[in-house]
N, C-alpha and C positions, 0 to 999 in steps of 0.2 A: 554391705556394700553394694548399690545398686551399680551393675555393670553397665557401662555406655552400650548405646544401641550403635553397630558399627553396619552401616548400608553394604549391601553386597555390591560388588563391581558391576558397572552395567555391563550388559552384552554388547559385544561389538556390533559396530554398524555394518550392513552388508556392503561389499564392493559390489561395481557396477559388474552385472552378469553373474553374481553370485549363485550358484544352483540354489533353487529352492527361495528365490526372491529375499525376504524378510527373514528366513530362517540363518539358521548356525550356517557359518562359513564354512567351505569345503577345507578337508583336512591338508595340512602341508604335504610336500610329497619326502621331505627329510624330517628328521627329529626336530622339537623345538630349540635345544642347544646348538644344534648344528644352524637352524634358519636364524637365530638370534645373532650367530657369528657372521653370518652371510650378510644380513642387513645392517650390522655395523660396519662389514667391509665396504659395502657400497657406500654407507655414510662416509667413511674415510676418502675413498677414491672421488667421491661428488665434492666433497668439501676442499681437496687439494685441487681439483680442475677449477672450482670457482675460484679461490686465490688465483690460479694462473689467469684466468680473463682478466680480473682486475688488474695485476702487475702489468699484464701486456698493454691493456689499455693506458695506463700511465706512461710507461715507458715509449709507447708509439706516439701519443700526445706531447710528450716532452719533447720527442724527436721534430716530430711535423709542425707543433704549435710553440714551442720554446716554453720557457719560465716553467721548471719542473716541480716548484712548490704549488704555484696555482693549478697545474693540471691535476697533481697529486691530491689537493684539496678537492677539486671538482669532483671528480671520478669517485673517490672515498666518499664524500659527503651525499652525492646522488645515489649511490650504490647503497649506501647504509639506510638511508629514507626510503629508498625502493623496495629494500628488504622486509621493511615493516608494513609497506602496501601489499607484498607477494603474501606475508604471513596472515593477513587479513583477507585477504582474496581467498585463500586456500582452505578457507573455515567452509567455504562451500562446496568444495571437492572432496571434505573427509568421507562421506558415503561413498566415494567412490577412490580411496587411496590408492590401490594398486594400478589402476587405468590411468589415472591421474597423475601418479608418479611417473609413470612411463612416457606419457606423452609429454610431461614436463621436461624429462632428461633429454629427448629427442629434440624439441624446441630450443634448449639451452646448449647443446651440442652445436646446432646449427648456427645458432646467433652467436655463440660465444667464439667457436672454432674459425667463422668467416669475418669476425670483426676487424682484424688485423688488415685483411687483405681490403676490405670494403673502404676502410677508412684510408688506406693508403693508395688506392684507386681513385677515391674521390680528389684527395689532394692532388695526384699526379696529374689528372686528365681534366681537371677543371681549373688547374693553376693554384686553387685553395684559397686565393686571395682577390680576385677579381669578379666583377660582375654579379650575376645573380648568384652565384655560391661564393660571396665574399666570405660567409662565414661557414661554409660547408663543413669542414673538420670539425669545429666546435660544436655545431648542432648536431652531427653524427656523434661526438663525444658523448654528449650529454644524452642522446636516444639510446646509444648502446649502453651506457651506464644504468640508466633508468631500467631499459628492458631486463639486462643481465640482473640485476638487483631484484626486481620483481619475481623472476625465476628462481633464483637462489632463495630469496625470502621464502618461497612456497614450498621450498623442499621439506623442512623443518616439521610442521604441522602434519604433512603427509607421512613423512617418515617416522612420526611419532605414532600414528595409527598402525604403522605397517608393524613396528617391533611390537607393539601390544597386541596386535594379530597375530604375533608368532607365540606369545607366552605372556599374559598378563601378570604383571607386577606394578608394585605401587607407583604412582606418577611422578613423584621424587626420583626414585632410582632409574626409572626409564628416561627421564631428562638427563639425569647425570650420565647415562652410558651414551646417549646419542650425542651430547656436547661434547664429551670426552674424545670420542673418535672424531666429531668433527673439528675438533681443534688440533688433534694431532696429524689432521690430514691436511689441516690449513697450514701447520708448520712445514710438511713435507713439501706442498706445492708452492710456498714462499722460497723455500730454498732450492727446489728444483728448478725454477724460472730462471735465476742469474746465474747458477753455475753449472744446469745443464741444458735446458732447454734452449735459452737465448744465445750461449757460444757454440754450440753444436748444431742448433738446426736454424736458430734466426727466428725473427718475431713472426713471420708468416708461417712458415712449417711448424714450428713450436704451438703456435695457435690453433692450427687444423689438426695436428696430432693429439694435443689435449682434447680437442671437440670429439674426435673418433673414440679416443678413452671413455669419455664421458657418455657418449651413445652407446656404445659396447656393454658397458657395466650398467647402466640403466635398464638396457632391454633385457641382460641375462638376469638381473634380478627380478623383474617383475613377468617376464615370461618363464623364467627358470623355477622360481619359488614360488610365485602367487597366481600361475597360468589358471590355478583350477578357480580363482576367483573371479574370472573374466569369462563373458561369452565367447564361442566360437568366432563370430563376426568380431568381436572388441580384439582377440587375440592377432587375426590377421591385420586388423587395421594397423595395429600397433607395430606387429613385425613389418608390414609395407613401408609406413614410416620410417622406422628405423632403417630400413634397406635402403631408402630414398637417401638418408641425412648421410650415411655412410658413402653411399655412391658418390654424392656431390663432395663430401669432403677428401675423397679418395681422387676424383679429377682434380679439385683445386691443387691438392698437394703434389700431384705429378706435374701439374701446370703450374706450379708455383715459380721454378726457375724463369721460365719464359715470361710469366708475368711480371716478374721483377725486373728481368732484362728492358722488357718493353716500359714499365713505369719507370724506370730509371731513365731512359731515353726522353720520355716525355718531360721529366724533370729537369734534366740536366743537358737534354740537347743530344742529338745523333752523334757527339764526338767524344764519347764516354771509351777512354782508354783502360784505365785501371779502376777496380771498384773492390775494395778488399774492407772487410769487416775485422779491425783489429780488437785487441782486449778491452781497447779504451771507446773506439767510434768507428763510425764508418768513414772511410777515406776514399773518394772519389778524383780520379786525375781525369781532366778533358782536354781534347785539342794537341797540341804538339805533334801534329802529323800533315804533312802537306801544307806547311805555313801557317797552320792554324795556330792562335795563341794559347798558351797552357792556362788552364786553370785548376786550382785545387781547391776542393769542399772538403770540410771537416763535420760531420752530421749534419748535412745539407748546409752548411754554412760557407759560403766564399769567401777563402783565407787568402788566396793569392791569385793574382791574375798580371801575367807577367808583360802587361799591357801598361801597367801603371803599378807593380810592387815595389819598382826601384823609389818611387817618390816615397811610400810609406817607410822603406826601412831606412832609406838616408837619413830620413826627418827623425826616425827613433833613434839610431844608432851615434850619426856623426856629432851632435852638439855635446852628447854624454863623453866622447873622446878626446876632448880638449882638456888637457892635463895629463898627470900619470895614468898610464894603462895597460900596465904591463900585466896586470891580471884581472880576467875579466869573464863574471859570470852572468849568463844567459838564460832567464827562465823562461820557459815555453821555447819557441822557434826552434822546433823539431824539423822543420822545412830547410832550415840551413842557412836561410836568406840574409838573417840578421847576422848571424855569425861571418858570412862573406863579407859584410861590410865591416866588423871588428878586424878580420885579419888582413884589410887593407892597410891598416896603421902602421907604421915601423915602430918598433919598441914593444909589440906586443909577446908576450913569452907564453902565455897559459889561457886558453879558452874553454870554461866548463858550461856544457850545456844540459840544465836538467830538463828534462821533457818527459811526461807521465807515459807517453805513448811510444814504445820501442816499435811498434809497425810504422809509425810514420818515420822514424829514425832511418829505419831499413830502407824505406821507399826514396827517402831523399839521399840516402847513399848509394843506391844501387839504380833506381830508374833513371833513363838515359836523359829524357827530358827534364826531370826536375834536377838532378844533379849539374847538367850543364847550366840550368838557371842558377843555382849557387855557386856555379865555379868550382865544384868539387871540395868545398869545403870540408867535408868529412876526410877527404884524405888528406889534409894538412895533419902533420904530426903535433902541432900545439892545440889541435881541438880535442876535446875528451867529451865524450857524451855519455849521459848516466839516465838511468831510467828511475826516478824516485818522485814521491810526494814532497813539494815544494817545503812545506813545512817541516817535514821530518829531516830534510837536508839540511835545511838553516840552521834547526836546533843541534845538529851535530858538527856544524862549522866553525872552526876558530875564530875568535874576534879579528876585525881588522885584515881579513884573507883577502879582500878584494878592493882594486882600485875604481871598477866599473862594475856596476850591476844593469843589465838590460831586461826590463820586464815586458816580454813580447808575449802578453796573455790575451785570452778572449774579453770579451768587453764585461766591465765589472758588475752588469745586470744580469748576467746569465749566472743561474743559481749556482753552478758548480765553479764559478769562479770568483763569486762574492768572497769567500773567506780569503783571497789572494789579495784582496783591496782592503784589507781590514787594518785598523791601527795596531793590532797585535802583529799582524804579519809583517807591517813596516817597522815596528821596533825590532823585529830580529833582522832586518834589512840593514838597519843602522847599526845593530851591532856587528856585523859583518862586513861593512863598509869600512875603509882606512879613513884615518881622518881628513884628508882632504878629498875622498873619494865622492864618486856621483851617481847617483839613480836616473834612468830614464824611464818612464812609466807610460805605455799606451793607455789611455783614460776613456777613450770611445768617442764619438764625433762631438765636438765642443758644439759646432752650430745647431745640430738637431736634439741633442739631449744635455745643455748646458747644467741642471740641476746635479745629474750624476756626475757629469764631469769635476764640476767645483766641490763636489762631496768628496772626491779622489784628493783634490787640494787641500781640503780642510782635514781628511785623516793624514794627510802627508804630515801637515804641519803639525798636529795633536802626537805625530810618533816623534816631533825634533827634526824634522826634514824638510824646512821651508823650500818653497817650488817657484820655477818660473813656468808659464804657460805659454805654449805656442801651437799653431794648428799649421797644416798645409792641406792645400784643397787637392781634389783628384783631378785628373785631367778630364776622365768620363765617368759621370755618375755611375754608370753601369757596373764599374769595376771597383767601387768602393768596397773595402773589406769592413765585414763587420755590421750588416744589414742591421735593421732594427731587431728581429728575431731570427731563430735558426731557418724556419720556414721560408721567409719571403725573397732572400736571395737564391735559393732553390729553385722556388715553384715559377720558373721562368722569368725571371726578375720582373713580375709586374708591378713591384710597390715601388715606390721612389726611395732611392737609396742615399745615403748619408752624404752631405756635400764635400767631406774631407775629415780629417783625422787629427784629435786632439792629442797632446801629448805634454808631460811635466818632467822637468828636469830639477832635481833635488838633491840636496847635500846639508851637511848641518850647519853650513852657512848659506844665505841665498846666491846659488852661483851667478854666473854670468854667461849668458845665451851666446856662444862664439863656435866657430869652427875650427879644428885642428889645422894650422897652417902648414905643418909639416907633413899633412896626409895628403894622397892622391885628389885632385880636386873632384868634388861630386857632381855627377851627371845632372841632376835636377834640383840641388839645393844650393844657394848664394847666401851671403851675409844680409844682403837686402832680404831676398824674400823670407829669411828666416827671421829678421826683426819685422817685418811685415805681418806674418804669423804669429808673433807675440802680443802686436798691436790689435790683431783682427780677436785674439782669442780674450784678452783682457777687455774688449767690449761687452762679451758674454757674461762677465762676473755675475755670479748670483752672491752675495754676501750672506754672513750669518749662520751659515750651514754648519750642523753640528756632524763630528767623525762618525765613521761606521765600524762598528765593532763586530765581535764574535757573535755575542749575545743580543746586538741590537743593529743586525744589517741596515743600511737605509738606501741602497740601490734598489 
């Protein structure tokens, strides 16, 4: 039998500055087994850093721009596309694999490490939504995703050259080793971001530290293992570039706290009094000093303004309390303001607040300004606050456990809230309501987003909870809660705010829209204004909308 001809493996292409030019590459300073391990360790670290950059862009864009599904789709799709471009572009650098990889990692460390700070700076100091920079954050998001993707994509072809430079092996085995280290590194980076970097360092410092690690590992691999493949001039250029990158990242890290304070003042104004990052969100309190009004922001979203919050909370709570109300459940409402209105009613025996953010509850309980605004509701022995997922809590709640449920949740078209406006969720609420119980739902600004509002109504009806709609206008559009997306309210309030809030009062049978005559008189709500709000809301009705479900969200 004729033996097949097996061609000899091609000689490795010379790297930039290799002694002898087109001759054999210089020997490595370590044994091939050790060199191979070091290259794969570098692949592992670089992959972890690359995934951290991706997740950091998604997280920051979701916070600044809103709609996390859209932002994740934009970042990931653009980045994967750019990785393909980077892989093609790297073909021209294969002859200079060591020098090219070193320069690549220095650039990736600088761009990826600084991306969070640059995005936040543009958002804070340009207002993010006005004038020439109306789409500044979005343009930068795409730009960073494209640049980082190109640099990450160019890593693999160059690393293939380097690992073959250490020890020749069949291409399939080299690819398997390379991608195994790459995927394990991505796993570590993906877990480190939400569980280590974000909670302990924050977005800015976490990204800067990741860039520092990226630069150190890239420079150490090239200058330590492949330094003989570079000319003396190339080594000095690469060393100088990495020193400059590390100096810039270190300076930015030292100044990160001052930068964040200055950016926060640019976003929220000079009256920032409390700014904390809880396990769930960023909580900022402004004002409440020298007579200035108190504003509460959650993840950049104006949630409470004491100049107008009473109109919102009275409209949300008071109509639902007309009837039996001994047992009340409040979903959300960690600021204690809905609970304040509930506790005004005689006959209330127990109020359960289910708020996912324990940090917000602590602030509402202990902060002098916020606790005064909620009239120390958390000091009332009838109120019981718990931190839990609303779905899980309702599944474990006995049937007919509550006379009234108040849904004081963020807008339904915010991705994190969509499931709490689904038919499945309202089915759980129907089960825990007493036969004559009532459910009050904040459903967003009906005048500004009628389709979203009436989708909530259709979803309630599909769950067996027919509802009556009503709205209440704001006294000052600037103070309107629930601006169109998280960034607009934070960015100096340059964008027009909604003109009012929309609510739905639901029950097993269509409820009557009334106020409890036995309760203290509301300060902002009257039977006449309530009836007028119902007429205003009815004029915006969008008929024929399908309900929203977990598998088919329609907001």
